[in-house]
C-alpha positions in Angstrom: 4.1 40.4 32.5 6.9 37.9 32.4 5.8 34.3 32.6 8.1 32.0 34.7 8.5 28.3 35.0 6.8 28.6 38.4 3.7 30.1 36.8 3.5 27.1 34.4 4.2 24.6 37.2 1.4 26.1 39.3 -1.1 25.9 36.4 -0.1 22.4 35.5 0.1 21.1 39.1 3.6 19.8 38.7 7.1 20.7 39.9 9.3 23.4 38.4 11.8 20.7 37.6 9.1 18.8 35.6 8.3 21.9 33.6 11.9 22.6 32.9 12.3 19.0 31.7 9.3 19.3 29.4 10.4 22.6 27.9 14.2 22.5 28.0 15.1 18.8 27.8 16.0 18.3 31.5 16.3 15.0 33.3 12.8 14.9 34.9 10.8 11.8 34.0 7.2 12.3 32.8 4.6 10.8 30.5 4.3 12.2 27.0 0.8 13.3 27.9 2.2 15.5 30.8 5.0 16.8 28.5 2.5 17.9 25.9 0.1 19.5 28.5 3.0 21.5 29.9 3.9 22.8 26.4 0.3 23.7 25.7 0.1 25.7 29.0 3.4 27.4 28.2 2.1 28.5 24.8 -1.2 29.6 26.2 0.5 31.8 28.8 3.0 33.2 26.3 6.1 31.8 27.9 9.4 32.8 26.3 12.6 31.0 27.2 15.1 33.2 29.0 18.1 32.2 27.0 20.6 33.9 29.3 19.2 32.2 32.4 19.0 28.9 30.6 22.6 29.3 29.5 23.7 30.0 33.1 21.9 26.8 34.3 23.1 24.5 31.6 26.4 26.0 30.7 25.6 26.4 27.1 23.3 28.3 24.7 20.8 26.4 22.4 23.2 26.9 19.5 25.3 24.8 17.1 28.4 26.6 16.1 30.0 25.9 12.7 33.6 26.7 11.8 33.2 27.3 8.1 36.4 26.5 6.2 35.7 28.8 3.2 32.3 27.1 3.1 30.3 30.2 2.6 32.0 30.8 -0.8 30.8 27.3 -2.0 27.7 26.8 -4.1 26.9 23.9 -1.8 27.1 25.8 1.5 23.3 26.2 1.6 22.7 22.5 1.4 25.0 21.7 4.4 23.5 24.6 6.4 20.0 23.6 5.5 20.6 20.1 6.7 22.1 21.3 9.9 19.5 24.0 10.5 16.5 21.7 9.8 17.6 19.1 12.3 18.6 21.8 14.8 15.3 23.5 14.7 13.5 20.2 15.4 15.4 20.2 18.7 14.7 24.0 19.3 18.3 24.9 18.5 19.8 27.5 16.1 22.9 27.4 13.9 25.5 30.1 13.4 28.7 30.0 11.4 32.1 31.8 11.4 34.3 31.7 8.4 37.8 30.4 8.4 39.7 32.0 5.5 42.7 34.2 4.7 44.9 35.0 7.6 42.6 33.5 10.3 43.8 30.3 11.7 41.8 27.3 13.0 42.6 28.0 16.7 41.4 31.6 16.6 38.1 30.8 14.8 37.3 27.9 17.1 38.0 30.0 20.1 35.7 32.7 18.7 32.9 30.2 18.2 33.4 29.0 21.8 32.7 32.4 23.2 29.1 32.1 22.3 28.9 29.0 24.5 27.2 26.7 21.9 25.8 23.3 22.8 28.2 21.8 20.1 30.6 22.8 17.4 31.0 21.3 13.9 33.8 22.0 11.4 32.6 22.2 7.7 34.8 22.5 4.6 34.1 23.9 1.2 35.4 20.7 -0.5 36.4 17.2 0.6 39.8 17.4 2.2 41.9 16.5 5.2 42.1 19.0 8.0 44.6 19.2 10.9 43.0 20.4 14.1 45.2 21.8 16.9 45.6 19.2 19.6 43.7 21.3 22.2 40.6 21.5 20.0 40.3 17.9 19.0 37.8 17.3 21.8 36.0 20.6 21.2 34.9 19.9 17.6 32.2 17.3 17.7 32.0 16.4 14.0 33.8 17.2 10.7 31.5 17.8 7.7 32.8 17.2 4.2 36.3 16.7 5.5 38.3 14.3 7.6 40.4 15.1 10.7 44.1 14.3 9.9 44.7 12.2 13.0 41.2 10.6 13.0 40.3 12.0 16.4 36.9 13.4 15.4 33.9 11.7 13.8 34.0 12.7 10.1 31.2 12.7 7.5 32.6 12.6 3.9 31.2 11.9 0.4 31.9 8.4 -0.9 33.9 9.6 -3.8 35.2 6.1 -4.9 31.7 4.7 -4.8 30.3 7.6 -6.8 32.9 7.3 -9.5 32.4 3.6 -9.7 28.6 4.1 -10.0 28.7 6.7 -12.7 31.3 4.9 -14.7 29.3 1.7 -14.5 26.3 3.6 -15.6 28.1 4.8 -18.8 29.3 1.2 -19.5 25.8 -0.2 -19.0 24.6 2.4 -21.5 26.9 0.8 -24.1 29.9 3.2 -23.8 33.3 1.5 -23.9 35.8 4.2 -24.7 35.5 6.6 -21.8 37.9 9.5 -21.1 37.9 11.2 -17.7 38.8 14.9 -17.4 39.5 15.0 -13.7 40.4 17.6 -11.0 44.1 17.5 -10.3 45.5 18.0 -6.8 42.2 17.4 -5.0 41.4 14.5 -2.7 38.1 14.1 -4.4 39.8 13.7 -7.8 42.3 11.1 -6.5 39.5 9.0 -5.0 37.3 9.3 -8.0 40.1 8.1 -10.2 40.2 4.9 -8.1 36.5 4.3 -8.6 36.7 5.0 -12.3 39.6 2.6 -12.8 37.9 -0.1 -10.7 34.7 0.1 -12.8 36.6 0.0 -16.1 38.6 -3.0 -14.9 35.5 -4.9 -13.7 33.9 -4.4 -17.1 36.9 -6.0 -18.8 38.1 -2.7 -20.1 41.6 -1.3 -19.6 41.3 0.4 -16.3 45.0 0.8 -15.8 45.4 2.4 -19.3 42.2 4.4 -19.2 42.6 8.0 -20.4 42.7 10.5 -17.5 43.4 14.1 -18.3 43.7 17.2 -16.0 41.1 19.9 -16.3 43.5 22.7 -15.7 47.1 23.6 -16.3 48.0 24.0 -12.6 48.9 21.2 -10.2 45.8 21.9 -8.2 42.3 22.5 -9.6 40.5 25.8 -9.1 37.9 27.6 -11.1 40.4 30.4 -11.8 43.2 28.1 -13.1 43.9 28.1 -16.9 41.6 25.5 -18.5 42.8 22.6 -20.6 39.3 21.3 -21.4 39.0 22.8 -24.9 42.4 21.5 -26.1 41.8 18.1 -24.6 38.4 17.6 -26.2 39.7 18.9 -29.6 42.6 16.4 -29.5 40.4 13.6 -28.4 37.8 14.1 -31.1 40.4 14.6 -33.9 42.4 11.5 -32.9 42.0 8.0 -34.3 40.5 6.7 -31.1 37.6 9.0 -30.4 35.8 8.5 -27.0 32.2 7.7 -26.9 31.8 9.1 -23.4 33.6 11.9 -21.4 33.3 11.8 -17.6 34.0 15.2 -16.0 35.4 16.1 -12.7 32.6 18.5 -11.9 29.7 20.3 -13.6 31.8 23.3 -14.5 34.2 21.1 -16.4 31.2 19.5 -18.1 29.9 22.9 -19.2 33.3 23.5 -20.9 33.1 20.0 -22.5 29.7 20.8 -23.9 31.0 23.9 -25.6 34.2 22.1 -26.9 32.1 19.3 -28.4 29.9 21.8 -30.1 32.9 23.4 -31.7 33.9 20.1 -33.3 30.3 19.4 -34.3 29.9 16.4 -32.0 26.4 15.6 -30.8 25.5 14.8 -27.1 24.7 12.0 -26.4 24.6 10.5 -29.9 28.3 10.9 -30.6 29.6 11.4 -27.1 27.8 10.9 -23.8 28.8 13.3 -21.0 28.5 12.7 -17.2 29.7 14.5 -14.2 29.8 15.0 -10.4 28.2 17.6 -8.1 24.7 18.3 -9.5 25.1 22.0 -9.4 21.6 22.5 -10.5 21.9 25.9 -12.1 24.4 24.4 -14.5 23.3 20.8 -14.9 19.6 21.4 -15.5 20.2 24.3 -17.9 22.7 22.6 -20.2 21.3 21.3 -23.5 20.8 18.5 -23.2 20.5 18.5 -19.4 23.5 16.8 -17.7 23.5 13.4 -16.0 25.5 13.8 -12.8 26.2 12.5 -9.3 24.6 14.7 -6.6 26.8 15.3 -3.5 25.2 14.3 -0.2 25.7 17.8 1.4 22.2 18.2 2.9 22.3 14.7 4.3 25.7 15.4 5.8 24.4 18.5 7.5 21.4 16.7 8.9 23.4 13.8 10.1 26.0 16.1 11.7 23.3 17.8 13.8 21.9 14.5 14.9 25.4 13.3 16.0 26.0 16.5 17.9 22.6 16.6 19.7 22.5 12.9 20.6 26.1 12.6 21.5 26.4 9.8 18.9 29.9 10.8 17.9 32.5 8.0 17.7 36.0 9.6 17.7 37.9 8.5 14.6 34.9 7.1 12.8 34.7 8.1 9.1 31.2 7.8 7.7 31.1 7.7 3.9 27.8 9.0 2.5 26.6 7.9 -1.0 26.0 10.3 -3.8 22.7 10.2 -5.8 22.7 9.5 -9.5 20.6 12.2 -11.3 19.7 10.9 -14.7 19.1 13.5 -17.4 19.6 13.4 -21.2 23.4 13.6 -21.7 23.9 9.8 -21.7 
């Protein structure tokens, strides 16, 4: 037997509109006591929402669609999706994602997501970057996650890269390190912004921020895991030179892993001879290095949770860029 809204309304002694409001977020006004009583009756009777009928009434399904710009290949994808999914479930919504990669363009993927008639659509990127949305979809995407819309037409949630670099550099300086080299990620927006924060902290400490040593982690103009690494040669040259660093800041945890290996080859101890710090907090790497790595954790789960709240409460402010702070994870490498 299929239980209808009318069955629940009759048992509760209220209108069908009131039941719909209690169960589906309609506009009917009621006390919290009435809302809770309706939900209890619905559960007792075994009511199951007819999603197709609800979609016809509301014009949308209880879904949040995600255009995933290579996100699924990122080790941090689960954190963004967990944040989104947790907040969505609290509002009786579900999350689904479609990947943008290879030959598929933004317009085709957004259109594909729209076919499912989701309540809202988010755009999430694998790494911090600027994205150009086609003009016709600027009003369709409700929030950008881990990326910024090129024309600032969409609310964007991005990591505070400058602030994170300033914080970790200051942390190294407060630990007594004065000669800090930064092996950074060339060609990436995150690397450019982290360089700013690094130099600012060095300058504020009375060190030579403008002349601080910044070295590219790879031989190519743009960093990728597959590009030929320069880390070993950089570390070897730094440690054999007359002005050896007492700390090395790394563009991410993968670079830090290479720095550890290079320092071992030249018989340098971490952190006694050289402190090592990084960005990302890729736990499988950072917690298993010896000694465990001090690093800045990206705010991916917070971004996902905040994105869901923005989409479900219509709290978007077109053009607003919200910078979310990293979290310093102190381990034993400093």
